[in-house]
C-alpha positions in Angstrom: 1.7 -17.2 -13.4 -0.4 -14.4 -12.1 0.1 -10.8 -13.2 1.5 -8.4 -10.7 -0.5 -5.4 -10.8 1.0 -3.2 -8.0 4.1 -3.5 -6.0 6.6 -1.8 -3.6 10.2 -2.5 -4.1 12.6 -1.6 -1.4 10.1 1.3 -0.4 10.9 3.7 2.2 8.5 6.7 2.6 7.1 9.1 5.0 6.5 12.8 5.5 9.1 15.3 4.5 12.4 13.6 5.0 11.3 11.5 8.0 10.9 7.9 6.9 7.8 6.2 8.6 8.0 3.1 6.3 11.3 1.3 5.6 12.5 -1.1 3.1 9.0 -2.6 2.3 8.6 -5.2 -0.3 5.0 -6.3 -1.1 3.0 -7.1 -4.2 -0.6 -7.6 -5.2 -1.4 -9.9 -8.2 -4.5 -9.8 -10.4 -7.5 -11.5 -8.8 -6.2 -11.7 -5.3 -7.0 -10.0 -2.1 -4.0 -9.0 0.1 -4.4 -7.9 3.7 -2.1 -5.4 5.1 -2.3 -5.7 9.0 -0.6 -4.1 11.9 -1.3 -2.0 15.1 -2.3 1.7 14.8 0.8 3.7 13.7 2.6 0.8 12.1 2.8 2.6 8.7 -0.1 1.0 6.8 -1.9 4.1 5.6 1.4 5.7 4.8 2.1 2.7 2.5 -1.1 3.0 0.7 -0.8 6.7 0.2 2.6 6.1 -1.4 1.3 3.3 -3.6 -1.5 5.6 -4.7 0.9 8.4 -5.6 -0.1 10.9 -3.0 3.4 10.5 -1.3 6.8 10.3 -2.9 9.2 7.6 -1.9 12.2 8.5 0.0 13.9 5.3 -1.4 13.0 2.3 -3.6 10.0 2.6 -6.0 6.4 1.7 -6.7 5.4 -0.4 -9.8 2.0 0.0 -11.3 0.6 -2.3 -14.0 4.1 -3.6 -14.8 6.1 -0.3 -14.9 7.9 1.7 -12.3 5.9 4.9 -11.7 6.3 8.3 -10.3 2.9 9.5 -11.5 0.7 11.5 -9.3 -2.6 9.9 -7.9 -4.9 11.3 -10.4 -2.9 9.8 -13.2 -2.9 6.5 -11.6 -6.6 6.6 -11.1 -7.2 7.4 -14.7 -5.1 4.3 -15.5 -7.0 1.9 -13.3 -6.3 2.6 -9.7 -9.2 2.7 -7.2 -8.6 4.1 -3.7 -11.1 4.2 -0.8 -9.5 6.3 1.9 -9.9 5.9 5.7 -12.3 9.0 5.6 -15.5 8.2 3.7 -14.9 8.8 -0.1 -18.1 10.7 -0.7 -19.2 14.3 -1.3 -21.3 14.8 1.8 -23.3 17.7 0.3 -24.4 15.9 -2.9 -27.1 13.3 -3.3 -26.2 9.6 -3.7 -27.1 9.8 -7.4 -24.9 12.9 -7.8 -22.0 11.2 -6.1 -22.3 8.4 -8.6 -22.6 10.9 -11.5 -19.6 12.7 -10.4 -17.5 9.4 -10.2 -18.9 8.4 -13.7 -20.4 5.4 -12.3 -23.5 4.1 -14.0 -26.4 3.9 -11.2 -27.2 0.3 -12.3 -23.7 -0.8 -11.6 -23.6 0.7 -8.2 -27.1 -0.7 -7.3 -26.0 -4.0 -8.4 -23.2 -3.9 -5.8 -25.5 -2.5 -3.0 -29.2 -2.6 -3.9 -30.2 -0.4 -1.0 -28.4 2.7 -2.6 -31.2 2.8 -5.1 -33.7 3.8 -2.6 -31.3 6.4 -1.3 -30.5 7.9 -4.7 -32.1 11.4 -3.9 -30.9 11.5 -0.2 -27.9 13.8 0.5 -24.8 11.6 1.3 -24.3 13.4 4.6 -27.7 12.4 5.8 -27.0 8.7 5.1 -25.7 6.3 7.7 -22.1 5.5 8.1 -22.7 2.1 6.5 -24.6 3.6 3.7 -21.7 6.1 3.1 -19.3 3.5 3.0 -21.3 1.4 0.6 -21.4 4.5 -1.6 -17.7 5.0 -1.3 -17.0 1.4 -2.3 -19.5 1.6 -5.2 -17.9 4.6 -6.6 -14.5 2.9 -6.5 -15.5 -0.5 -7.9 -18.1 0.9 -10.3 -15.3 2.5 -12.3 -13.9 -1.1 -13.0 -10.4 -0.6 -11.6 -7.7 -3.0 -12.2 -6.3 -2.3 -8.6 -8.3 -1.4 -5.4 -6.6 0.2 -2.4 -8.9 0.1 0.6 -8.1 1.7 3.9 -10.1 0.6 6.9 -13.4 0.0 5.1 -15.0 -1.3 8.5 -14.0 1.6 10.7 -17.0 2.2 13.0 -19.5 0.0 11.2 -21.7 -2.8 12.4 -20.5 -6.4 11.6 -23.2 -7.1 9.1 -22.2 -4.0 7.0 -18.6 -5.1 7.3 -19.4 -8.5 5.9 -21.3 -6.8 3.0 -18.4 -4.7 2.1 -15.7 -7.3 2.3 -17.8 -9.8 0.3 -18.1 -7.1 -2.5 -14.3 -6.7 -2.4 -13.7 -10.5 -2.7 -16.3 -10.7 -5.5 -14.4 -8.0 -7.4 -11.2 -10.0 -7.2 -12.8 -13.3 -8.1 -15.2 -12.1 -10.9 -13.3 -9.2 -12.5 -9.6 -10.0 -11.6 -9.2 -6.9 -9.5 -6.1 -7.0 -7.3 -6.9 -5.5 -3.8 -4.6 -4.3 -1.0 -6.9 -4.2 2.1 -5.8 -2.3 5.3 -8.4 -3.7 7.8 -8.8 -3.3 11.6 -10.9 -6.3 11.9 -8.1 -8.9 11.2 -10.1 -12.0 11.6 -12.8 -10.6 9.0 -10.1 -9.8 6.7 -8.6 -13.1 6.9 -11.9 -14.7 5.7 -11.5 -13.0 2.4 -7.8 -12.5 1.9 -5.5 -14.9 0.0 -2.3 -13.4 1.4 -1.3 -11.3 4.4 1.5 -8.9 5.3 2.1 -7.9 8.9 3.6 -4.5 9.4 5.3 -3.4 12.6 7.0 0.1 13.1 7.1 0.6 9.3 8.5 -2.7 8.3 7.0 -6.0 7.0 7.8 -8.4 9.7 5.9 -11.4 8.5 4.1 -12.4 5.3 2.4 -15.6 4.2 -0.9 -17.0 3.0 -4.1 -16.3 4.9 -4.2 -19.9 6.1 -0.6 -19.7 7.5 -1.4 -16.5 9.3 -4.7 -17.7 10.5 -3.1 -20.7 12.2 -0.7 -18.5 14.1 -3.2 -15.6 14.8 -3.3 -15.8 18.7 0.5 -15.5 18.8 0.5 -12.8 16.2 -2.1 -10.8 18.0 -0.3 -11.2 21.3 3.0 -10.0 19.8 2.1 -7.4 17.2 -1.5 -6.5 17.2 -2.3 -5.0 20.5 -5.6 -3.1 20.4 -6.5 -4.5 17.0 -9.6 -6.8 16.7 
């Protein structure tokens, strides 16, 4: 039986006293990629922020590495959580090499994930392309050998070839190192190519879950009912 690395149990969460996410149950096991999909405003990012420790649950709880936790994000990150936010997780004024150094990621590890970063080592991150910045973001997260990776919209605004590279790196981390991945992804069909399981969120609630194959088989109906405007 697979080990559950992160989970939400009866989770309601939001901003102030207003619940945006209500009574959510989900889990991510070691070595699997789980896609969290839904239209804009469904509550996906709010869910990730709460799992990461940036938001405090209004009800229910988060479990991390087998135990209920209320620890802040920096503590969870020290314990094995990686989080790639919707905004590029790089320091724009620092070079690529300094971004890796600040994240305590060995250059060889990062370049093994994305070889093109090596020739960019001396370039200021803010002068890199969007795809290069996102490769750097993901290299910073995966290079720290996390047990769990939360990834929010890796593909936002990027060319399909770059999206494929990023998602393949995520899949490899799950397969080769047993990382548990929760992936929020606007390119639903791309996400389903690498996901093991899927949760569909609508208006702050999980309305459907299943294997990627099950969801793929009814994706036309799901898109028509729930994913207006999502590719």
